[in-house]
C-alpha positions in Angstrom: 121.5 115.5 65.2 119.4 117.5 63.1 118.2 120.2 65.5 114.6 119.4 66.2 111.3 122.0 64.8 110.8 124.5 67.4 107.4 123.8 69.0 105.6 126.9 68.5 101.8 127.9 68.3 102.1 128.6 64.4 103.1 125.3 63.5 101.2 123.3 66.0 97.5 124.8 66.2 96.2 124.0 63.0 97.1 120.1 63.9 95.5 120.6 66.8 92.3 122.4 65.6 90.3 119.6 65.4 90.9 118.3 68.9 90.8 121.6 71.1 87.6 120.1 72.9 89.9 117.3 74.6 91.0 120.3 77.0 88.9 120.4 80.3 85.3 122.2 79.7 85.9 126.1 79.9 89.9 125.6 79.8 90.8 125.7 76.2 91.3 128.4 74.2 89.8 128.6 70.9 92.3 128.2 67.8 92.3 132.1 67.2 92.8 133.3 70.9 96.2 134.5 72.3 94.7 134.0 76.0 96.7 130.8 76.8 99.8 131.5 75.1 103.0 130.2 76.7 104.7 133.1 78.5 108.4 132.8 77.6 109.3 132.0 73.9 111.6 129.2 73.3 115.3 130.7 74.3 117.8 127.9 73.7 120.1 128.6 71.4 120.0 125.8 69.3 116.0 126.0 68.8 115.5 122.9 71.2 112.8 123.0 73.4 113.2 123.9 77.0 112.4 120.7 78.9 110.5 120.2 81.9 110.4 116.9 84.5 107.6 115.7 86.4 108.4 112.8 88.5 112.1 112.7 90.0 112.2 108.8 90.9 114.1 106.1 89.1 112.8 107.2 85.6 112.9 110.8 85.5 116.0 111.2 86.7 117.7 109.0 84.3 116.2 110.6 81.9 117.0 114.0 82.9 120.7 113.5 83.4 121.0 111.3 80.1 119.3 114.4 78.3 121.3 116.8 79.8 124.5 115.1 78.9 123.2 115.0 75.2 122.9 118.5 75.2 119.1 119.4 75.5 118.1 122.0 78.2 116.6 120.5 81.2 114.9 123.6 82.9 112.4 122.5 85.5 111.7 119.7 87.6 108.6 118.9 89.7 108.4 116.6 92.6 106.5 116.1 95.9 109.4 114.7 97.3 112.2 117.2 98.7 115.0 114.3 98.8 114.2 113.7 95.3 113.9 117.3 94.2 117.4 118.1 95.4 119.1 115.1 94.2 117.9 115.9 90.4 119.0 119.2 90.9 122.4 118.0 92.3 122.9 115.8 89.1 121.4 118.2 86.5 123.0 121.5 87.1 120.9 124.7 87.0 117.3 123.0 86.9 114.8 125.0 88.9 112.6 122.9 90.9 108.9 122.7 92.3 106.3 120.8 94.6 103.5 121.0 92.1 103.6 119.8 88.3 101.9 123.1 86.9 104.6 125.1 88.4 107.1 124.1 85.8 104.9 124.7 83.3 105.9 128.8 82.6 109.5 127.6 82.4 109.1 125.0 79.5 108.0 123.8 76.5 107.7 120.1 76.6 106.7 118.3 79.7 108.1 114.5 80.3 105.5 113.1 83.1 108.0 110.3 84.1 105.3 109.2 87.0 103.6 106.0 87.9 101.1 104.5 85.4 98.2 104.8 87.9 99.1 108.3 88.4 99.4 109.9 84.5 96.0 110.2 84.1 95.0 112.1 87.3 98.2 113.9 86.9 97.6 115.0 83.1 94.3 116.1 84.3 95.5 119.0 86.5 97.8 120.3 84.0 96.8 122.9 81.5 99.3 123.5 78.7 100.3 126.7 76.8 99.1 126.5 73.4 102.6 125.5 71.1 104.0 123.0 74.7 104.1 119.9 74.0 103.4 116.8 77.2 104.8 113.2 76.7 104.5 110.2 79.0 106.8 107.4 79.5 104.3 104.6 80.6 105.0 101.0 78.3 101.5 100.4 78.6 99.0 103.8 78.1 98.5 105.5 75.0 99.1 109.2 74.8 95.3 109.6 74.6 95.5 109.5 78.3 96.9 112.5 78.2 93.9 114.8 76.0 92.7 116.0 79.5 95.9 118.8 79.5 95.4 119.9 75.8 94.6 122.9 75.0 94.4 124.1 71.3 97.6 124.1 69.2 99.3 121.4 72.0 100.7 118.1 71.2 100.3 115.1 73.2 102.8 111.3 72.8 104.1 108.9 75.0 108.1 108.4 74.9 109.0 104.8 76.5 112.9 103.5 76.9 113.0 99.7 77.1 115.5 100.1 79.8 115.7 98.6 83.6 115.9 101.2 85.5 117.2 99.7 88.4 120.5 101.9 89.0 120.8 105.8 87.7 123.7 104.8 86.2 123.6 101.6 85.0 120.3 102.8 83.0 121.6 106.0 81.8 124.4 103.9 80.1 121.7 101.3 78.9 120.5 104.0 77.1 123.0 103.8 74.3 121.6 101.2 71.9 118.2 100.9 73.6 114.5 100.7 71.6 112.6 103.4 72.8 109.2 103.4 71.8 107.4 106.2 71.2 103.6 107.3 69.8 101.8 110.0 69.7 100.7 113.0 67.1 102.4 112.9 64.2 103.9 116.1 64.2 105.8 115.0 67.2 107.6 112.1 66.2 110.4 113.5 64.7 111.3 115.4 68.0 110.9 112.2 70.0 113.1 110.1 67.5 115.4 113.2 68.3 115.4 112.8 72.0 116.1 109.0 71.5 119.1 109.8 69.7 119.7 112.3 72.6 119.9 109.7 74.9 122.0 107.4 73.2 118.9 104.8 71.7 117.0 104.8 68.8 113.1 105.3 68.4 110.8 102.7 66.7 107.1 104.0 66.4 103.9 101.8 67.7 101.1 101.6 65.7 97.7 102.9 67.7 96.5 100.3 70.5 99.6 98.1 70.3 101.1 99.2 73.8 99.2 96.7 76.1 100.7 93.9 74.0 104.0 95.8 73.6 104.3 96.4 77.3 103.2 92.4 77.9 106.6 91.7 75.7 108.8 94.1 77.6 107.1 92.2 81.1 108.3 88.9 79.9 111.7 90.1 78.9 112.7 91.6 82.0 110.4 90.2 85.0 109.8 87.5 83.4 113.6 86.6 83.2 114.1 87.6 86.1 111.2 85.2 87.4 112.8 82.1 85.6 116.3 82.8 86.7 114.6 82.5 90.0 113.3 79.3 89.4 116.7 78.3 87.5 118.4 79.4 91.7 115.7 77.2 92.7 116.7 74.1 91.0 120.4 74.7 91.7 120.2 74.5 95.5 118.2 71.3 94.9 121.4 70.5 92.9 124.0 71.7 96.1 124.5 75.3 94.5 124.1 78.5 95.8 122.7 81.3 93.6 125.6 82.9 92.8 127.0 79.5 91.6 123.9 78.7 89.6 123.8 81.5 88.2 127.5 81.1 87.0 126.4 77.6 85.5 123.1 78.2 83.6 123.3 82.0 82.8 126.6 81.1 79.7 123.7 79.0 78.3 121.0 81.7 78.1 123.8 83.7 76.6 124.2 81.0 74.3 120.7 80.5 73.4 119.8 84.5 73.3 123.1 84.5 70.5 121.3 81.5 68.7 117.8 83.0 68.8 119.5 86.3 67.3 121.1 84.9 64.5 119.6 82.0 63.7 116.0 82.8 64.9 113.7 81.7 67.4 111.9 78.4 66.2 115.6 77.6 65.1 117.3 78.3 68.3 115.0 75.9 70.8 117.0 72.6 71.7 116.6 70.2 74.4 114.2 66.9 75.0 111.4 68.7 73.6 113.1 68.6 69.9 114.0 65.1 70.6 110.7 63.7 71.5 112.5 62.2 75.0 109.9 61.0 77.1 111.8 59.5 79.5 113.9 62.9 80.2 110.2 64.7 80.9 108.9 62.0 83.1 112.2 62.3 85.3 111.9 66.0 85.5 108.2 66.1 86.4 108.8 63.4 89.1 111.9 65.5 90.4 110.3 69.0 90.3 106.7 67.3 92.1 109.1 66.1 94.8 111.6 68.2 95.4 110.7 72.0 93.5 106.8 72.1 93.2 106.9 75.7 92.9 109.0 75.5 89.8 106.3 72.6 88.3 103.7 74.9 86.7 106.2 77.0 85.2 108.2 74.1 83.7 104.8 72.4 82.6 103.9 76.4 80.8 107.0 76.7 79.4 107.1 73.0 78.2 103.7 73.3 76.1 105.3 76.4 74.6 108.2 74.5 73.4 106.2 71.5 72.3 104.4 74.0 69.8 107.9 75.4 68.6 109.1 72.0 68.3 106.1 71.2 66.1 106.2 73.9 64.0 110.0 73.3 63.3 109.0 70.0 62.0 111.2 68.1 64.9 108.6 65.7 66.3 105.9 63.8 64.9 102.0 64.4 65.7 102.3 61.3 67.6 105.5 62.1 70.1 104.1 65.5 70.3 100.9 64.5 71.5 102.9 61.9 73.5 104.8 64.6 75.3 101.8 67.1 75.8 99.9 63.9 77.5 103.0 63.6 80.4 102.8 67.5 80.9 99.2 67.9 81.2 98.9 64.8 84.2 99.9 65.1 87.8 103.4 64.0 88.3 
């Protein structure tokens, strides 16, 4: 892995001159002013920026552990929760811990804001970066611009969102290997974010400006949406006499096969089942059963069925008349 560029005022001030007015009124120095220069130069022997993480929850702690294991210098953490601070210190040796975000700015060059989405804007507004520092957040929804209030002349902002479920620390750290990490922000910062992604075993994908909401909605469907679908499958399994463990044992192999088919053949070609065959009798039986024994699943089945019909029509698997007949069955009460 090549060493990332040193983030110094000399390399960033010119790129940031036009946006220095994004900092809080009266706070940002002019481009030529050294009044808010970083008090400590980069000291890492490899030239990597010293990293501070604000937020010691699931995401911040997993990233701290993964980056530290990848050889990057994690020097500080900030969290208002004393227990989380101490846990982070135990997992990442040599880290200084602070109760407030601003307290770590003197010790770091790159700040990773790993706080909930709703807290990012407020937290950023309370920070005042030194010239030459960079600030990124880990939200999948928000763009880099939410960090603008923290900026001074010669600073950079961006976002770094690992497409990983952070339900368990070690599982998340392992899952980072091979994971997609969505990055966006200032051009000068993208190469560094790609190196960070490589350090934790992932690969960076740069998102177009304004694409975060669609990207994140797809991620929610890929994670929480799949869990909701599994819950519906488990509910139907109970109707069939299977507990959750047995229902998953029965249906997960089919789901995995379908995912493999989609990856190998494409989404449209991977579609199978009664909607590709125009099997109106099967659809009617399903709807009647759901209405009687699993009404909570009925709306989901109808919504997914309409999407399957669209795919089947686009593939040419159904005649327009056959598709219309199935669509009418989905629209009316069972």
